Structure formats: C-alpha cells, structure tokens
C-alpha positions in Angstrom: 73.7 -39.0 -26.1 76.5 -40.2 -27.7 79.7 -41.0 -26.0 81.1 -43.1 -29.0 84.4 -40.6 -28.7 85.7 -42.1 -25.2 87.6 -44.8 -24.8 85.4 -47.8 -23.8 86.2 -48.3 -19.8 85.5 -44.3 -19.7 82.6 -44.4 -21.9 80.9 -47.2 -19.4 81.3 -44.8 -16.4 80.0 -41.7 -18.4 77.2 -43.8 -19.0 76.7 -45.0 -15.8 76.9 -42.1 -14.2 74.5 -40.3 -16.5 71.7 -43.0 -15.3 72.0 -41.5 -12.0 68.8 -40.1 -10.3 70.6 -36.7 -10.3 71.3 -36.9 -14.4 67.9 -38.5 -15.2 66.0 -35.3 -13.5 67.7 -33.2 -16.3 68.1 -35.6 -19.3 64.6 -36.7 -19.3 63.9 -33.5 -20.0 65.1 -32.7 -23.6 63.2 -29.4 -24.3 64.7 -27.7 -21.3 68.1 -28.9 -22.4 67.3 -27.2 -26.1 66.5 -24.0 -24.1 69.5 -24.0 -22.4 71.1 -24.8 -25.7 69.5 -22.2 -27.3 70.9 -19.2 -24.8 74.3 -20.7 -23.8 77.1 -18.5 -24.3 80.0 -18.8 -26.2 83.4 -18.0 -24.6 85.5 -15.3 -25.6 89.4 -15.6 -26.7 91.6 -14.5 -23.4 93.7 -11.3 -24.6 97.1 -11.5 -25.7 99.3 -10.8 -22.4 102.7 -11.6 -23.6 101.8 -9.1 -26.4 99.3 -6.7 -24.9 102.0 -5.1 -22.1 104.6 -4.8 -24.7 102.4 -3.1 -27.3 101.2 -0.8 -24.5 104.6 0.4 -23.3 106.2 0.7 -26.8 102.9 2.9 -28.1 103.3 5.1 -24.7 107.1 5.6 -24.6 108.3 5.2 -27.8 108.7 8.8 -28.5 110.9 9.3 -25.4 113.1 6.6 -26.2 113.5 7.6 -29.8 114.2 11.0 -28.4 117.1 9.7 -26.2 118.7 7.4 -29.2 118.6 10.8 -31.3 120.7 12.4 -28.7 123.3 9.7 -28.7 122.2 7.4 -26.0 123.0 4.1 -27.3 123.5 2.0 -24.1 120.7 -0.7 -24.9 120.0 -1.8 -21.4 118.8 1.8 -20.7 116.8 2.2 -23.6 114.9 -1.0 -22.7 114.3 0.2 -19.3 113.1 3.5 -20.7 110.7 1.8 -22.7 109.7 -0.8 -20.1 109.1 2.1 -17.9 105.4 2.2 -16.5 105.7 5.2 -14.4 106.4 7.2 -17.5 103.8 5.4 -19.3 101.1 6.2 -16.7 102.4 10.0 -16.2 101.5 10.3 -19.8 98.2 8.8 -19.9 95.1 11.0 -19.6 91.5 9.7 -19.2 89.3 8.9 -21.7 85.6 8.3 -22.1 85.5 8.5 -18.2 87.7 5.5 -17.8 91.8 4.9 -17.3 92.9 4.4 -20.5 95.5 1.0 -19.8 94.5 -2.1 -20.0 94.1 -5.0 -17.2 94.8 -8.4 -19.0 94.4 -10.5 -16.1 92.0 -10.4 -12.9 92.4 -12.7 -10.4 89.1 -12.9 -7.8 89.8 -14.7 -5.0 86.3 -15.0 -3.7 86.9 -16.7 -0.6 89.6 -18.6 1.7 86.8 -21.0 2.6 87.0 -24.3 1.4 84.7 -27.6 0.8 87.6 -29.8 2.1 87.6 -27.6 5.5 88.5 -28.3 8.3 90.7 -31.0 7.2 92.2 -29.3 3.9 94.8 -30.9 1.4 98.0 -31.8 2.6 100.1 -29.0 0.8 97.4 -26.3 1.7 99.3 -23.4 2.8 96.0 -20.8 2.3 95.9 -18.1 5.4 92.0 -17.1 6.1 90.8 -13.7 5.5 87.4 -12.6 6.2 85.1 -12.2 3.1 84.0 -8.5 2.8 83.3 -7.8 -1.0 79.4 -8.9 -2.1 78.5 -10.2 -5.6 78.0 -6.5 -6.4 81.1 -5.6 -5.5 82.7 -8.1 -7.5 80.9 -7.2 -10.4 81.7 -3.9 -10.0 85.3 -4.9 -10.7 84.5 -7.0 -13.3 82.9 -4.0 -15.1 85.6 -1.5 -14.4 88.3 -3.9 -15.6 86.7 -4.9 -18.9 87.3 -1.5 -20.2 89.1 -1.1 -22.7 90.2 -4.8 -23.1 88.1 -7.7 -21.2 90.7 -9.4 -19.2 91.2 -12.9 -18.4 89.2 -13.6 -15.2 90.6 -16.3 -13.0 88.1 -17.0 -9.7 89.8 -18.8 -7.4 89.5 -19.5 -3.5 89.6 -21.4 -1.0 86.9 -22.8 -2.9 84.8 -20.4 -5.3 81.7 -22.7 -5.8 81.1 -22.5 -2.2 79.4 -19.2 -3.1 76.8 -21.2 -5.3 74.8 -19.2 -7.6 76.7 -16.1 -7.1 79.3 -18.1 -9.4 77.6 -20.2 -11.5 73.8 -19.0 -11.7 72.5 -17.1 -14.4 73.1 -13.8 -12.7 76.6 -14.9 -11.4 79.7 -13.7 -11.6 80.8 -16.1 -14.9 77.9 -15.1 -16.8 78.3 -11.4 -15.8 82.1 -11.8 -17.0 81.1 -13.6 -20.0 78.6 -10.9 -21.1 81.2 -8.5 -21.2 83.4 -10.5 -23.4 85.9 -11.9 -20.5 87.2 -14.9 -21.0 86.5 -16.9 -17.5 88.2 -19.5 -15.2 87.2 -21.1 -12.4 89.6 -22.5 -10.1 88.1 -25.6 -7.9 88.4 -29.2 -6.3 85.6 -30.0 -8.6 83.9 -31.7 -5.7 80.7 -29.3 -5.6 80.2 -29.6 -9.6 76.8 -31.7 -9.6 74.8 -32.3 -12.7 73.0 -29.1 -12.0 76.4 -26.9 -11.6 77.9 -28.4 -14.4 75.3 -27.7 -16.9 75.2 -23.8 -15.5 79.0 -23.7 -16.2 78.4 -24.7 -19.8 75.6 -22.7 -20.3 77.2 -19.6 -18.7 79.8 -19.8 -21.1 82.9 -21.0 -18.7 86.2 -20.9 -21.3 88.2 -23.2 -18.6 87.9 -24.9 -15.4 91.4 -25.6 -13.4 91.1 -28.4 -11.0 93.6 -29.7 -8.8 94.3 -33.2 -9.2 98.2 -35.0 -8.3 97.9 -39.0 -9.0 96.5 -41.5 -10.7 97.4 -43.8 -7.6 94.2 -43.5 -5.3 96.0 -44.0 -2.3 98.1 -41.2 -2.8 96.0 -38.9 -4.1 93.7 -39.8 -0.8 96.5 -38.9 1.1 97.2 -35.5 -0.5 93.4 -34.7 -0.5 92.9 -35.8 2.9 90.6 -38.7 2.2 89.0 -41.5 -0.4 85.9 -40.0 -0.6 87.0 -36.6 -2.1 89.3 -38.1 -5.0 85.9 -39.9 -5.8 84.1 -36.5 -5.2 86.3 -34.7 -7.6 86.6 -37.3 -10.2 82.6 -37.5 -10.1 82.7 -33.5 -10.5 84.9 -33.8 -13.7 82.6 -36.3 -15.5 79.7 -34.3 -14.4 81.4 -31.6 -16.7 81.8 -33.8 -19.4 78.4 -35.3 -19.9 77.1 -31.9 -19.4 79.1 -30.7 -22.6 77.6 -33.7 -24.3 74.0 -32.6 -23.0 74.4 -29.1 -24.3 76.5 -29.7 -27.6 79.3 -27.9 -26.3 83.2 -28.2 -26.2 83.7 -25.8 -23.1 85.2 -25.2 -20.7 88.4 -26.6 -21.5 89.3 -29.0 -18.6 92.8 -28.0 -17.0 94.5 -30.0 -14.3 96.8 -28.7 -12.1 99.3 -31.1 -10.4 101.0 -30.0 -7.2 104.9 -31.8 -7.4 105.4 -33.7 -3.9 107.9 -36.3 -3.0 104.7 -38.4 -2.8 103.6 -38.3 -6.1 106.9 -36.7 -8.3 107.6 -39.7 -10.2 104.2 -40.7 -10.8 103.8 -38.0 -13.7 103.7 -40.4 -16.8 100.9 -42.5 -15.1 98.7 -39.6 -14.2 99.3 -38.7 -18.0 98.0 -41.8 -19.3 94.7 -41.6 -16.7 94.1 -38.5 -18.0 94.6 -39.2 -21.9 92.4 -42.1 -21.0 89.2 -40.2 -19.9 89.3 -37.1 -22.2 87.3 -37.0 -25.5 89.4 -38.6 -28.7 90.4 -35.7 -30.7 89.5 -36.3 -34.2 89.5 -34.9 -37.9 86.8 -33.2 -39.7 86.2 -31.2 -42.9 88.8 -28.8 -42.9 90.1 -29.6 -39.4 93.0 -31.6 -38.2 93.1 -33.4 -35.3 95.3 -30.7 -33.6 92.8 -28.1 -34.1 90.0 -30.3 -32.4 89.1 -28.5 -29.2 89.0 -31.8 -27.5 93.0 -32.0 -28.4 93.7 -29.1 -25.6 91.2 -31.0 -22.6 92.9 -32.5 -20.0 96.2 -30.4 -20.6 98.1 -29.7 -17.1 100.2 -27.3 -15.1 102.9 -29.0 -12.5 103.5 -26.9 -9.8 106.0 -27.3 -7.4 105.2 -27.4 -3.7 105.5 -24.6 -1.7 105.7 -22.9 1.7 107.9 -23.5 4.2 105.4 -25.7 6.1 105.6 -28.1 3.3 109.4 -28.8 3.6 108.9 -32.5 4.7 107.2 -33.2 1.1 109.2 -31.1 -1.0 111.2 -33.1 -3.0 115.1 -33.3 -2.6 117.8 -31.8 -5.3 118.5 -35.6 -6.4 114.9 -36.2 -7.1 114.6 -33.3 -8.8 117.0 -33.9 -11.3 115.8 -37.2 -11.5 112.5 -35.9 -12.3 113.5 -33.8 -15.1 115.8 -36.3 -16.4 114.4 -39.6 -16.4 110.5 -38.8 -15.4 109.8 -35.7 -17.6 111.1 -38.0 -20.9 109.0 -41.0 -20.0 105.9 -38.7 -19.9 107.2 -37.1 -23.3 107.1 -40.9 -24.9 103.6 -41.6 -23.3 102.5 -38.4 -25.2 104.2 -39.1 -28.5 102.4 -42.5 -28.2 98.9 -40.8 -27.5 99.6 -38.8 -30.8 100.4 -41.8 -32.7 97.4 -43.9 -31.4 94.8 -41.3 -32.1 96.2 -40.5 -35.9 98.1 -37.4 -35.5 100.2 -36.5 -38.7 103.9 -36.9 -37.8 103.9 -33.1 -39.4 101.9 -31.7 -36.9 103.0 -33.7 -33.4 104.1 -31.9 -30.7 106.3 -32.4 -27.7 104.5 -32.4 -24.4 106.5 -29.4 -23.5 105.3 -27.8 -26.7 101.7 -28.9 -26.3 101.6 -27.5 -22.6 104.1 -24.6 -22.3 103.3 -23.7 -18.8 103.5 -27.7 -17.7 107.3 -28.0 -17.1 108.8 -25.7 -14.4 112.2 -25.8 -15.4 112.0 -25.8 -19.1 108.9 -23.4 -19.7 111.0 -20.4 -18.6 114.5 -19.5 -19.6 116.9 -19.7 -16.1 120.0 -18.2 -15.5 121.5 -21.3 -14.0 122.3 -25.0 -15.2 119.7 -28.2 -14.3 121.7 -28.9 -11.3 121.9 -25.2 -9.9 117.9 -25.1 -10.5 117.5 -28.3 -8.8 119.6 -27.3 -5.5 117.3 -24.1 -5.6 114.3 -25.9 -5.8 115.1 -28.2 -3.0 114.8 -25.2 -1.0 111.7 -24.1 -2.3 112.9 -21.5 -4.6 111.4 -21.9 -8.1 111.4 -19.0 -10.2 114.3 -16.8 -8.7 116.5 -17.6 -12.1 113.9 -16.8 -14.4 113.1 -13.1 -13.1 113.8 -10.2 -15.6 115.6 -6.9 -14.4 112.0 -5.6 -14.1 108.3 -6.5 -14.0 106.8 -5.5 -16.9 103.4 -6.7 -16.2 102.4 -5.9 -13.1 100.0 -3.2 -13.9 98.0 -5.3 -16.1 97.4 -7.8 -13.4 95.5 -7.4 -10.4 94.8 -9.9 -7.6 92.0 -9.0 -5.1 91.4 -10.9 -1.9 88.0 -11.7 0.0 88.4 -8.7 2.2 89.1 -6.5 -0.7 93.0 -6.1 -0.3 94.5 -5.6 -3.9 98.0 -7.0 -5.1 100.0 -6.7 -8.1 99.9 -10.8 -9.0 99.2 -14.2 -7.9 102.7 -14.6 -6.1 102.1 -11.4 -3.5 98.4 -12.3 -2.9 100.0 -15.5 -1.5 102.7 -13.9 0.1 100.9 -11.0 1.3 102.9 -8.0 1.3 101.6 -4.6 2.0 98.6 -4.7 -0.7 98.6 -1.9 -3.2 95.4 -0.5 -1.6 91.5 -1.8 -1.1 89.2 -1.9 -3.6 86.4 -1.2 -1.1 88.0 2.6 -0.8 89.1 3.0 -4.7 89.1 1.4 -8.3 91.8 -1.2 -9.4 93.7 1.2 -11.3 93.4 3.7 -8.6 95.4 1.7 -6.5 97.6 0.7 -9.5 98.5 4.2 -9.7 99.0 5.0 -5.7 101.6 1.9 -6.1 103.5 2.9 -8.9 106.3 4.1 -6.7 106.8 0.4 -6.0 107.1 -0.9 -9.2 111.0 0.1 -9.5 111.4 -2.4 -6.6 110.1 -5.0 -8.5 111.1 -8.0 -8.7 111.6 -8.0 -4.8 112.2 -10.8 -2.2 108.4 -11.7 -2.4 108.8 -12.3 -6.2 111.4 -15.5 -5.7 108.5 -18.0 -6.4 106.7 -15.9 -8.7 104.2 -17.7 -10.8 105.6 -19.3 -13.5 103.5 -18.0 -16.4 104.2 -14.1 -15.2 107.7 -15.2 -15.8 107.2 -16.4 -18.9 105.2 -13.2 -19.8 107.4 -11.1 -18.5 110.4 -12.7 -20.4 108.5 -12.2 -23.6 107.8 -8.5 -23.0 111.3 -8.1 -22.3 112.7 -9.8 -25.4 110.0 -7.6 -27.2 111.1 -4.5 -25.5 114.6 -5.2 -26.6 113.8 -6.5 -30.2 112.6 -2.9 -30.6 115.7 -1.0 -29.1 117.8 -3.1 -31.2 116.0 -2.1 -34.4 115.7 1.5 -33.3 119.5 1.6 -32.8 120.2 -0.2 -36.1 118.5 2.4 -38.0 120.1 5.0 -36.0 123.8 3.6 -37.0 125.8 5.7 -39.4 125.7 3.7 -42.6 129.1 1.7 -43.3 131.6 3.9 -45.8 
C-alpha cells in the first residue's frame, strides 16, 4: 500500500498501524483482498431531499392550486399552503404495483440505545433507554419497503450500532442489504469498534459515509468529553483503520464525516480541530480531466457542528456572549485555516470555496435563514433553543422521512425521536407508510413545541421546499395576471 498522499506525520501513523498484528493478518493475504476488491459494492448517490419533496407536492397538488387561481384566489400564502398540503397529496394518491406511491427520502434506523461507552457515557449524552424489539429481518423489511419507489438515504445510528456486529457490517448485514437495494447508507458510530476486519467489511459492502463524534484536537478536553483517554485513542484508531482499509481495497468510500458537539469546553477550539482534521486526511489532487475539488478526498473529514442539547447539559452550554464570540471571532479564524489549506494544496482561486459553502451544514447560525439577528440567536442559543427562528410555517418534508427506534416506534424525524412525543405508530404493527397515513392529521400541527430544536438539516430542507413552492405559485400568479394595457 502506498500512503504517499498523506502528510508525513500521518503517513507514519498509518504505516505503523498497518504493521500491527491485526492488520498483518489481512495484508499478508493479497489474494483475499483482491477477491474482496472484485466484489466490492460502490455506494449510490443519495436522493435529493430538497428537490424531491417539492417536486412530489407540486405534481400532486398543481391541478388544485391552478384551479384556485383560475377561480380568482390571489392570496400567495394560502396558495403556497395548498400546494404544500400533504393531506390532499396523500388523499389523492392511489396504490400502484402493490406499494404506496410517495417516496421516503430519509430513513433513520436507531438500532440500539446501548453504547460501547457504557456505563460511563460521553459527558453530553442524553439518550433515554429503550428496549430492542426489532430483529435483523424486521429491519431489512423496513429497508425493502422504503426503497420503493426511490431508494432512501439510510442513516444507521444508536447508541452504538456496531455493537450489533455482523448484523450491520456483515456480508448479509444491513449495510450490504441496503446498498443492494440502491440506498446510500451512513453509519453514525463512535468508531471505537472499527477493527481492521470491520473497516474492510464497511468498505467492501459499499458504505457511503460514516459519521464519527469528535469534538476537540486537545486530548485532555476530548478525554473529558468522552469519559477517558483510552476512548480517544480507540476512536482515532478506528478512523485510521478505515483509512487503511480504503487504501487496501483501492476505494474512496466511505467518506468520513465528523460530528462535533459544541460545549463551553471546546467552543473556541474549532480552528485547532480543523487543522488536525486537514492534517490527517488524504491530500486531494487533480487528475486527468478532474479538478482538485472534484477529488473525493476533498470532501473527507468535513464536519457538522451540533450545539449541545438537553436540559441536563445546561452547565456546559455556552453563554450568549460565548456564542457571539464564536460566530464573530472563532468561525472567521476557522475560515482562515480553510483558506490557507486550499492555497497550500493548489486549489485554483476560481475554485476556492468558503468553509461555510464547502460544508453547508457546519455552521448552526449561517446554515439556515433565521428570523432573528445574531444577537437574538445567541440569546436563544444560551437557553438551548437553536432552530426556532428557522422553522417554516409548515413542515413540508415530514412524510418523506421516517425515524424508527429500537422498540419499533416510528417518528416523523430525528428531533421527534429524541424528544419522543407520542409516536406515529409501531412498525411491528404497520408499515412505515401506513403509520404516516394514520398520523397525517397531525401534520397540520407541525412545526409544534417539539420542533424548536428541529434538526438543522431538516430546517434547511424545509426552507428550500418552501422557496420552491412559493416560486411556483409566483410563476402561476404572474401567468394569470391580466396583460398591462
């Protein structure tokens, strides 16, 4: 294996790890690696969640809204609501080919609440325990249902999903099964259980992305957040095992993505964390007909900043002044680190992106349109309220998402799965779409009190859908306006 496209210090780390007994057992058998490479699955692209929901709603509701316009209705807000009305869209939908007609673009599977870091969990963890009642075949049945008519983006999480072992990463496990269905699959893990064998299997089965929690480049701070220095070492070792596995099988997947929980302990350390992430990733390079920014390595080790949640974490939640300092001082410093990196690896000036543009879900305040100033946002964030100002009037994407907990309970989305209002139903008694149909009367109440900390990505998607619906209504109204004399 050739680690030439890594920084010298990290190259030495990878070479040392590749000489360990665990890795030698695999690397000394090149014939097996070649067989695995020959059957390695290639990840599929994730469906377009922003465009998909809007296009479905417009296709289902266009005739009704255009009829309203012809009847003289000119209230843009009312027309947008009519165009985005899921109850009408679902009522008009008929079964086809024995299955329901509307797509599920995002399927979250919380396989277990148990964690390999039990019983002393991460400092900010606020997971509430639930029994595990679904087995492998039941999880597969959910995947098979969701994969029609459009294979969804599958988000496998926990707890620690890799505790389920081969049920997740095996040749007949969930990642392989979902990939064969055409799904793009992500595993959210602490990475501590990614041994060389697991890493090779995740690459072989076509995992598209892995999300790993890392919050600080300072080992002492990270040890405090993780609950011990040995855990920090295990997490990094798991990530480095993935890098070696990709090289061993000649793959670019899975893309490594970092989830960083922002607390008072690490809020101002983002620039240092970014420097370290850039130092350990493969150096992107141009090739024949491909720009540096098109190299898959250019997307590796991107990060998602997650403001610490839960009332139990009030003591480690940043104050309003600290949030303000983060957005006005720390974030610009991180942007400078990113700009220097792009220049150092030779990205042409015309191709360079800001950090906020390169990682669109990175910045909690700037990633969505908030109906408040930065000062107002920081005051709300100090109370643990991060997304209330970014909520749209309606939730337009809920029926295209499904989040299933280990006991089989189904929720609209990840935010509901965390806060746990009454579920839509149980997948042990009904299908995903049957539960959505039964809960459609509740759509009119969304967003509700449990949505004040809606996932930031969902806010961005909802805003995009609303803009698309409004743009369509505006176009129709202009076309219906009488010509100027």
